[in-house]
Structures are given as structure tokens and as C-alpha cells.
C-alpha positions as semicolon CSV with decimal commas, in nm:
position;residue;x (nm);y (nm);z (nm)
1;X;14,308;9,153;32,833
2;X;14,663;9,053;32,936
3;X;14,895;9,347;32,898
4;X;15,251;9,438;33,009
5;X;15,317;9,760;33,190
6;X;15,209;10,053;32,979
7;X;15,481;10,277;32,816
8;X;15,413;10,642;32,719
9;X;15,360;10,654;32,341
10;X;15,619;10,930;32,304
11;X;15,893;10,693;32,447
12;X;15,815;10,391;32,224
13;X;16,057;10,290;31,955
14;X;15,898;10,369;31,612
15;X;15,936;10,103;31,349
16;X;15,894;10,177;30,979
17;X;15,742;9,919;30,749
18;X;15,760;10,015;30,371
19;X;15,475;9,870;30,179
20;X;15,599;9,686;29,876
21;X;15,295;9,785;29,671
22;X;15,468;10,104;29,619
23;X;15,784;9,942;29,493
24;X;15,886;9,880;29,130
25;X;15,790;9,509;29,077
26;X;16,012;9,492;28,768
27;X;16,311;9,519;29,012
28;X;16,157;9,403;29,326
29;X;16,456;9,231;29,486
30;X;16,662;9,556;29,429
31;X;16,381;9,767;29,570
32;X;16,366;9,549;29,879
33;X;16,746;9,566;29,926
34;X;16,729;9,937;29,898
35;X;16,479;9,997;30,179
36;X;16,628;9,741;30,406
37;X;16,972;9,896;30,373
38;X;16,800;10,231;30,432
39;X;16,683;10,117;30,777
40;X;16,328;9,963;30,719
41;X;16,238;9,751;31,025
42;X;15,980;9,534;30,845
43;X;15,850;9,487;30,492
44;X;15,478;9,523;30,455
45;X;15,298;9,279;30,221
46;X;14,948;9,368;30,131
47;X;14,755;9,061;30,025
48;X;14,417;9,137;29,848
49;X;14,185;8,859;29,725
50;X;13,944;9,055;29,496
51;X;13,656;8,954;29,731
52;X;13,710;9,101;30,084
53;X;13,846;9,404;29,889
54;X;13,802;9,477;29,525
55;X;14,159;9,447;29,411
56;X;14,394;9,145;29,366
57;X;14,765;9,166;29,460
58;X;14,959;8,845;29,518
59;X;14,966;8,521;29,708
60;X;15,202;8,278;29,889
61;X;15,445;8,219;29,590
62;X;15,541;8,588;29,586
63;X;15,598;8,588;29,956
64;X;15,816;8,283;29,927
65;X;16,018;8,457;29,667
66;X;16,061;8,770;29,881
67;X;16,166;8,544;30,163
68;X;16,448;8,403;29,944
69;X;16,558;8,761;29,867
70;X;16,585;8,915;30,206
71;X;16,609;8,820;30,587
72;X;16,391;9,117;30,684
73;X;16,085;9,059;30,887
74;X;15,791;9,023;30,652
75;X;15,470;9,169;30,774
76;X;15,191;9,008;30,588
77;X;14,847;9,192;30,595
78;X;14,580;8,950;30,480
79;X;14,280;9,134;30,323
80;X;14,102;8,821;30,246
81;X;13,769;8,668;30,322
82;X;13,857;8,320;30,449
83;X;14,192;8,370;30,651
84;X;14,163;8,025;30,821
85;X;14,198;7,857;30,477
86;X;14,509;8,050;30,381
87;X;14,714;8,165;30,691
88;X;14,902;7,842;30,693
89;X;15,014;7,895;30,344
90;X;15,153;8,235;30,404
91;X;15,331;8,126;30,719
92;X;15,485;7,849;30,532
93;X;15,589;8,083;30,264
94;X;15,796;8,278;30,500
95;X;15,570;8,548;30,656
96;X;15,672;8,648;31,006
97;X;15,388;8,872;31,112
98;X;15,042;8,776;30,975
99;X;14,735;8,991;31,036
100;X;14,375;8,913;30,973
101;X;14,065;9,146;30,964
102;X;13,818;9,144;31,247
103;X;13,540;9,211;30,986
104;X;13,572;8,880;30,800
105;X;13,286;8,628;30,834
106;X;13,528;8,331;30,896
107;X;13,678;8,222;31,229
108;X;13,911;8,498;31,323
109;X;14,028;8,350;31,643
110;X;14,109;8,022;31,476
111;X;14,315;8,194;31,213
112;X;14,510;8,382;31,488
113;X;14,561;8,055;31,667
114;X;14,698;7,883;31,350
115;X;14,941;8,171;31,310
116;X;15,078;8,144;31,654
117;X;15,091;7,757;31,653
118;X;15,328;7,792;31,344
119;X;15,564;8,014;31,538
120;X;15,456;8,334;31,367
121;X;15,318;8,670;31,514
122;X;14,955;8,709;31,476
123;X;14,761;9,040;31,433
124;X;14,420;9,176;31,429
125;X;14,316;9,440;31,178
126;X;14,037;9,706;31,196
127;X;13,900;9,910;30,901
128;X;13,849;10,280;30,963
129;X;13,474;10,252;31,024
130;X;13,504;9,941;31,241
131;X;13,469;10,006;31,626
132;X;13,745;9,897;31,870
133;X;13,482;9,660;32,028
134;X;13,529;9,421;31,728
135;X;13,900;9,378;31,816
136;X;13,881;9,343;32,196
137;X;13,758;8,981;32,194
138;X;14,081;8,884;31,999
139;X;14,342;9,085;32,190
140;X;14,443;8,796;32,407
141;X;14,499;8,588;32,087
142;X;14,676;8,873;31,865
143;X;15,028;9,003;31,936
144;X;14,959;9,336;31,770
145;X;14,679;9,549;31,637
146;X;14,676;9,708;31,286
147;X;14,457;10,021;31,234
148;X;14,365;10,110;30,893
149;X;14,370;10,492;30,835
150;X;14,234;10,447;30,484
151;X;13,991;10,196;30,336
152;X;14,168;9,890;30,220
153;X;14,160;9,813;29,854
154;X;14,134;10,162;29,715
155;X;14,419;10,385;29,611
156;X;14,462;10,757;29,638
157;X;14,290;10,804;29,963
158;X;14,354;11,070;30,231
159;X;14,459;10,991;30,588
160;X;14,154;10,956;30,823
161;X;14,245;11,133;31,150
162;X;13,932;10,987;31,329
163;X;14,105;10,654;31,353
164;X;14,361;10,790;31,601
165;X;14,091;10,778;31,868
166;X;14,113;10,401;31,858
167;X;14,475;10,402;31,908
168;X;14,448;10,643;32,202
169;X;14,175;10,431;32,350
170;X;14,389;10,117;32,341
171;X;14,672;10,291;32,511
172;X;14,449;10,443;32,781
173;X;14,320;10,086;32,840
174;X;14,682;9,966;32,898
175;X;14,739;9,784;32,571
176;X;15,114;9,764;32,541
177;X;15,164;9,557;32,244
178;X;15,267;9,707;31,901
179;X;15,001;9,923;31,734
180;X;15,056;9,948;31,356
181;X;14,889;10,213;31,133
182;X;14,851;10,176;30,762
183;X;14,721;10,430;30,515
184;X;14,828;10,784;30,412
185;X;15,134;10,786;30,642
186;X;15,389;11,056;30,550
187;X;15,593;11,327;30,705
188;X;15,272;11,519;30,804
189;X;15,066;11,237;30,936
190;X;15,345;11,028;31,095
191;X;15,372;11,262;31,398
192;X;15,000;11,249;31,467
193;X;15,002;10,867;31,462
194;X;15,304;10,850;31,692
195;X;15,161;11,096;31,929
196;X;14,840;10,889;31,955
197;X;15,039;10,577;32,042
198;X;15,112;10,399;31,717
199;X;15,470;10,263;31,699
200;X;15,471;10,070;31,364
201;X;15,417;10,296;31,058
202;X;15,330;10,139;30,731
203;X;15,450;10,379;30,452
204;X;15,444;10,324;30,076
205;X;15,520;10,621;29,850
206;X;15,651;10,813;30,151
207;X;15,956;10,575;30,136
208;X;15,952;10,406;29,794
209;X;15,864;10,723;29,616
210;X;16,160;10,918;29,754
211;X;16,505;10,919;29,588
212;X;16,676;10,904;29,935
213;X;16,503;10,622;30,109
214;X;16,736;10,647;30,417
215;X;16,634;11,014;30,462
216;X;16,274;10,926;30,420
217;X;16,281;10,664;30,686
218;X;16,489;10,863;30,920
219;X;16,245;11,156;30,868
220;X;15,937;10,934;30,961
221;X;16,107;10,757;31,258
222;X;16,273;11,084;31,378
223;X;15,952;11,264;31,441
224;X;15,900;11,045;31,735
């Protein structure tokens, strides 16, 4: 695994990626402008296909519309069964970061290679019960790791603290790329994730559900 010199987790710059699934889609452009102005570093876009996960969200056309509405970095998390077939479309639509799951039956490495070949940032995702060993073969092809701290596709779940062990293990092994965490991130769980070594926090209602989005983002980031 090719890595740069490791940095202590507590000194890493924490980035906040509000998940648009918690936004009001009736005024999505306004919602996006609000969180970007409030200091969001990325916008997290959860793509669900109704097969890999039981829910369906949106596809490349919505990503293209969002791309027209903002210059923010679009972090596209593909919860889909056949990423090789679709990653190119999401890259073309304007996604900047594109992550695929290690658990899919398709060719994960090829999907990551396509993303990189299109000048985008590829990432590998692990579900809460997926061991870190499933990601290790892909670390040389992925630029970041996304650790799910809830099971994808289901709402109303609680943060799963046990997933933090995977983040700690990656940092102990010298992995210095971004580690993103998604699921149940709020003012109480953010410091746990940061202390473990995560530096990109996906937050839905903890940002979009607050009247003062700037204060919400500052609170999450400030706990670093």
C-alpha cells in the first residue's frame, strides 16, 4: 500500500460533507447554496439503486442539475450493484469524488480505474459489518476510504461505534489518505470519529436540520 507520511489524527483538517438527502428537495438549489455559504467543504450525494440497497434516490441527471447550481465539490457515494456500468455517467454529470462499495459483485477495481481515468477522485466504501480486509486490495487504486457507521439504505439508525476500529487500524497501518465516515454523525459522535482518525464527516440532519447551518458546521469541525 503506497502511503504518504502519516499525520496524527488530531492534527488533520476536518472537512464537513452535508448529505443532500436531508435537504428540502422542493428548494434544493437554495438549500445547497445555504450549506456551501455556511462553510461546507463537500456536498455528499447518496445514490441508491433499489437493488444493492432497498431504496431508490436519484441518478446522473440530478447530479448534472446540482453541478449547474454550485461549484462545490460533489462527493457521490454509489450504493449500486454494477458500478462499472454507471461510474462514467456520474463522472460526466459532474461528480468530483466517486466512491463504490467493496461488497458489490462487479469489478470494483475496474470501477475505480474508470473514475481515475476520467480525472475524478475514486473511493472505496465499507459497510459496518464488512472487514477491513475487503478494502485493502483496493487501497492502491482508491484515493479515499468511506466507512459506513450505519447500514446503507435504511433511515433512523444509530451510530455504530465498533466501525471506529477500522479507522484506527487504517491509521495505525500508515494510511494517510482521507477517511470519510457516514451515518449518525452529530455533535456527540463527531469527536469520536475525529479521534479515531476520520477527517471527512458526512452529516445530514445535523446540518440541514439546524436553523443556523454555519453554527452547525462550525460545531462539528471545531470539535477537532
